[in-house]
Every structure is written in C-alpha cells, then in structure tokens.
N, C-alpha and C positions, 0 to 999 in steps of 0.2 A: 477840273473840278471843280469846284475853288468847295463849293457844297460839303465833298467826300472831306475835309482837312479834320483834322480833328483841333477841338478847339484849348486845348493844349499842349504840344509835342514833347514837354517835360515830362507832363503826367501821366503820357501812354505807354514814355521810355520806361521810366517809371515802376508805371504797373511790370510793365512785362520784366523787367529786368528782378522782378522780386516774385513771378512766378519761376522766371527761372530758377532763384537765386534755391527758393523752394522744393521745385522739383529733382534741382540737385544733394538739394542735404538731404531728403526724401528716401534718394537712391542710397545714398552715404550710408545713414543709420540705419535706415532699414532695413539693407541689407546681411544676411545670417552666411553667411558659410555652414556648410554640411562637416562634420563632425567624426574627424574619419579616427576609425577606431578598431584599429589593426594590431596583432604582436607583428615584433624586430624581433626574427630567431637572428642572430645572425650564427652561420653553416659556416663551419673554418674546415678546408679543406688543406688535403694535405697530400702533396703527390710527392712518388719518393723518386728521384729520376737516377737512373741507371744507365751509368755512362759503362 
C-alpha cells in the first residue's frame, strides 16, 4: 500500500530514535534508589574450643 508509506523514512527513524533516547535518559536520570539507613553492628563471637 503506497499510501501508507511515510514521506521520509529518515525523518521517521530520527523521530523514533530521539524518543527512544529521551525515554532511556529519563529512566536513567530520574530513577532514585531508596536510601538504606541502618546501623551495622559488628558482633564478635568468641568460641572456646575444648579439646
């Protein structure tokens, strides 16, 4: 169907490529990792071995 063909394939390619790049950049820069706030207590466990 020739009436369905876009006027310029290069323009269409550039348009979708820019949308793809914008989508990826927004996902990369707008994603915020949750801040983990926990206190790490190192516990020393001493085992007394009896032979």
